[in-house]
MIMISE-683777 format. One line per 4 residues: their letters; for each residue y, x, z of C-alpha. Coordinates in nm, 3 decimals. Example, Ala and Ser with C-alpha at 12.3 -4.5 7.8 and 13.67 -1.06 7.14 Angstrom:
! MIMISE-683777
AS	-0.450/1.230/0.780 | -0.106/1.367/0.714
***
This chain:
! MIMISE-683777
MKAV	3.087/2.085/3.665 | 3.308/1.855/3.457 | 3.219/2.041/3.135 | 2.848/2.017/3.215
FVRR	2.880/1.643/3.280 | 3.057/1.588/2.945 | 2.788/1.783/2.760 | 2.517/1.571/2.924
VLAG	2.696/1.247/2.831 | 2.735/1.359/2.468 | 2.369/1.462/2.455 | 2.269/1.120/2.587
IAAL	2.479/0.940/2.327 | 2.325/1.151/2.051 | 1.976/1.067/2.173 | 2.059/0.695/2.172
LMLV	2.193/0.716/1.818 | 1.870/0.878/1.704 | 1.681/0.581/1.845 | 1.891/0.303/1.692
VPAS	1.992/0.455/1.355 | 1.701/0.483/1.110 | 1.648/0.815/0.939 | 1.787/0.824/0.587
SDEP	1.545/0.858/0.300 | 1.585/1.005/-0.046 | 1.332/0.751/-0.180 | 1.507/0.454/-0.345
AAPK	1.391/0.113/-0.231 | 1.161/-0.063/-0.477 | 1.345/-0.342/-0.661 | 1.230/-0.682/-0.534
AFLD	1.229/-1.004/-0.733 | 1.054/-1.289/-0.557 | 1.172/-1.561/-0.795 | 1.054/-1.921/-0.774
GTGP	1.146/-2.008/-1.132 | 1.420/-2.256/-1.051 | 1.777/-2.252/-1.175 | 1.953/-2.256/-1.513
GWKP	1.725/-2.201/-1.810 | 1.395/-2.225/-1.623 | 1.136/-2.484/-1.723 | 0.790/-2.569/-1.590
LGAD	0.475/-2.509/-1.793 | 0.208/-2.777/-1.764 | -0.077/-2.943/-1.948 | 0.142/-3.053/-2.239
DFER	0.253/-2.693/-2.299 | -0.100/-2.555/-2.349 | -0.380/-2.614/-2.598 | -0.748/-2.526/-2.610
VNCD	-0.853/-2.219/-2.806 | -1.222/-2.145/-2.744 | -1.309/-2.296/-2.406 | -1.482/-2.626/-2.332
PETW	-1.264/-2.934/-2.273 | -1.355/-2.928/-1.902 | -1.290/-2.555/-1.854 | -0.924/-2.617/-1.768
TWKG	-0.824/-2.915/-1.551 | -0.456/-2.983/-1.488 | -0.318/-3.171/-1.188 | 0.060/-3.170/-1.204
DEVH	0.172/-2.808/-1.225 | -0.161/-2.673/-1.097 | -0.455/-2.587/-1.321 | -0.814/-2.520/-1.219
CTGL	-1.038/-2.305/-1.438 | -1.417/-2.310/-1.403 | -1.445/-1.964/-1.558 | -1.696/-2.080/-1.819
PVGV	-1.719/-2.014/-2.101 | -1.521/-1.691/-2.132 | -1.211/-1.760/-2.338 | -0.847/-1.865/-2.316
TRTR	-0.605/-2.154/-2.333 | -0.271/-2.075/-2.500 | 0.081/-2.211/-2.507 | 0.163/-2.441/-2.796
KPYK	0.458/-2.223/-2.895 | 0.501/-1.845/-2.917 | 0.753/-1.656/-2.704 | 0.947/-1.335/-2.761
NFEL	1.186/-1.250/-2.476 | 1.125/-1.431/-2.149 | 1.072/-1.431/-1.775 | 0.759/-1.590/-1.628
VAQW	0.658/-1.674/-1.273 | 0.309/-1.782/-1.174 | 0.096/-1.813/-0.864 | -0.278/-1.758/-0.877
RHLR	-0.581/-1.732/-0.653 | -0.949/-1.660/-0.703 | -1.199/-1.898/-0.545 | -1.490/-1.655/-0.544
SAGN	-1.522/-1.288/-0.456 | -1.512/-1.052/-0.757 | -1.330/-1.311/-0.969 | -1.181/-1.197/-1.300
SGIF	-0.895/-1.350/-1.500 | -0.563/-1.260/-1.656 | -0.245/-1.366/-1.829 | -0.208/-1.258/-2.191
VWAS	0.143/-1.192/-2.324 | 0.241/-1.169/-2.692 | -0.100/-1.266/-2.830 | -0.053/-1.317/-3.204
EKSL	-0.192/-1.611/-3.397 | -0.415/-1.369/-3.586 | -0.563/-1.236/-3.261 | -0.660/-1.592/-3.159
DGIK	-0.763/-1.740/-3.492 | -1.130/-1.836/-3.506 | -1.244/-1.666/-3.185 | -1.567/-1.819/-3.056
PGTL	-1.654/-1.924/-2.699 | -1.754/-1.621/-2.495 | -1.492/-1.394/-2.650 | -1.134/-1.298/-2.568
PRGG	-0.827/-1.252/-2.791 | -0.832/-0.960/-3.029 | -0.480/-0.862/-2.926 | -0.208/-0.910/-2.667
IEVQ	-0.083/-0.742/-2.352 | -0.297/-0.837/-2.054 | -0.155/-0.877/-1.706 | -0.470/-0.840/-1.497
VLDH	-0.566/-1.105/-1.240 | -0.857/-0.955/-1.048 | -1.008/-1.010/-0.702 | -1.073/-0.713/-0.472
GYAE	-1.443/-0.797/-0.462 | -1.468/-0.685/-0.824 | -1.404/-0.323/-0.725 | -1.647/-0.349/-0.435
QYEK	-1.913/-0.488/-0.669 | -1.850/-0.209/-0.920 | -1.895/0.060/-0.654 | -2.221/-0.094/-0.532
QTGK	-2.362/-0.121/-0.884 | -2.254/0.221/-1.010 | -2.211/0.432/-0.697 | -1.870/0.537/-0.831
KPDW	-1.511/0.469/-0.738 | -1.332/0.278/-1.016 | -1.088/0.504/-1.199 | -1.029/0.279/-1.500
FTTH	-0.906/-0.037/-1.324 | -0.750/-0.167/-1.003 | -0.729/-0.513/-0.848 | -0.353/-0.509/-0.791
GDVF	-0.191/-0.587/-1.126 | -0.291/-0.355/-1.412 | -0.099/-0.405/-1.737 | -0.258/-0.289/-2.063
PVGT	-0.282/-0.356/-2.437 | -0.587/-0.537/-2.573 | -0.755/-0.486/-2.909 | -0.509/-0.429/-3.192
SKMK	-0.198/-0.446/-2.970 | -0.012/-0.134/-2.858 | 0.183/-0.037/-2.548 | 0.310/0.282/-2.385
PFPP	0.212/0.225/-2.020 | 0.434/0.316/-1.727 | 0.282/0.563/-1.478 | 0.073/0.580/-1.272
LSAD	-0.194/0.562/-1.540 | -0.565/0.494/-1.552 | -0.791/0.796/-1.607 | -0.794/0.742/-1.984
GSRS	-0.419/0.674/-1.999 | -0.455/0.326/-2.146 | -0.347/0.119/-1.845 | -0.041/0.104/-1.628
FPAK	-0.174/0.113/-1.272 | 0.029/-0.050/-0.993 | 0.256/0.184/-0.800 | 0.183/-0.026/-0.491
RLSK	-0.124/-0.226/-0.390 | 0.008/-0.567/-0.292 | -0.245/-0.828/-0.410 | -0.402/-1.062/-0.156
GVNE	-0.773/-1.143/-0.140 | -0.996/-1.432/-0.240 | -0.862/-1.784/-0.165 | -0.511/-1.650/-0.101
WNHY	-0.220/-1.728/-0.335 | -0.053/-1.438/-0.515 | 0.287/-1.445/-0.686 | 0.350/-1.277/-1.023
YVRA	0.687/-1.234/-1.189 | 0.668/-1.101/-1.546 | 0.971/-0.991/-1.746 | 0.912/-0.930/-2.117
INGE	1.211/-0.820/-2.326 | 1.228/-0.640/-2.662 | 0.879/-0.498/-2.640 | 0.901/-0.397/-2.275
IRLW	0.697/-0.571/-2.006 | 0.731/-0.536/-1.629 | 0.524/-0.695/-1.351 | 0.624/-0.777/-0.993
VNGE	0.338/-0.858/-0.753 | 0.430/-1.059/-0.443 | 0.794/-0.960/-0.477 | 0.780/-0.592/-0.577
EVSG	0.770/-0.426/-0.918 | 0.444/-0.237/-0.965 | 0.350/-0.183/-1.332 | 0.438/-0.235/-1.697
GTNC	0.497/-0.064/-2.027 | 0.721/-0.030/-2.329 | 0.694/0.002/-2.708 | 0.469/-0.305/-2.721
EPRE	0.353/-0.424/-3.062 | 0.355/-0.703/-3.143 | 0.638/-0.815/-2.917 | 0.620/-1.185/-2.989
GYLC	0.332/-1.427/-2.951 | 0.153/-1.679/-2.734 | 0.097/-1.678/-2.360 | -0.267/-1.726/-2.266
LESE	-0.449/-1.799/-1.942 | -0.790/-1.636/-1.924 | -1.127/-1.780/-1.828 | -1.364/-1.494/-1.747
GSPV	-1.670/-1.608/-1.559 | -1.536/-1.717/-1.221 | -1.330/-2.010/-1.089 | -0.957/-1.941/-1.060
EFRH	-0.645/-2.150/-1.007 | -0.288/-2.113/-1.131 | 0.014/-2.309/-1.015 | 0.394/-2.323/-1.036
LRIR	0.403/-2.171/-1.386 | 0.769/-2.141/-1.488 | 0.931/-1.974/-1.787 | 1.284/-1.888/-1.896
ELP	1.343/-1.781/-2.254 | 1.593/-1.500/-2.311 | 1.797/-1.395/-2.617
***
């Protein structure tokens, strides 16, 4: 009887351990980096750090560290100085369903020179800023599921620029698709952390790394905020230059 009692006690303890100790997993945890852009080396980016390229004077309206974009005309505003190696944090939100925008990294002076209103840079690495309604609209109009874009932080080369995208990839292999879908919807603030070093770019969406690429060319240039037909807001833009 005593041996049976001991076996029952041990079995009970084992069952309790199974309840309180989580099962181990071979999958490594995704690296998180929810940075607020404060600390040594970080500086804010505001109205004085940007200049008009091919938008109207009223397209971009700054209030402190927050900027409102009307979305019209299509075009960009760029930083006054180029950057090579850096970290960038930014928050953004779309104010209308199906809104489209983006952050351009390493856009060369040549890719921006002389572009007219209604056009986008001829080069650069785009970090997509897209509302979920865009995919819904695409499906309604075409009857197809989008296989060439997502609304969760695609990273891809534009025009003359080059990049080897990290998987998962778009159907044509040109874009780095997000490994996780973490973007929030219209009127909700999203947090981006971008790390761009020696031709490699990585994007964290709302605290988790999701997409990026390497072998970028060029690997130095301007940062641009994109106006693409719909109102969008950015705030808390912070940058830290790296060696």
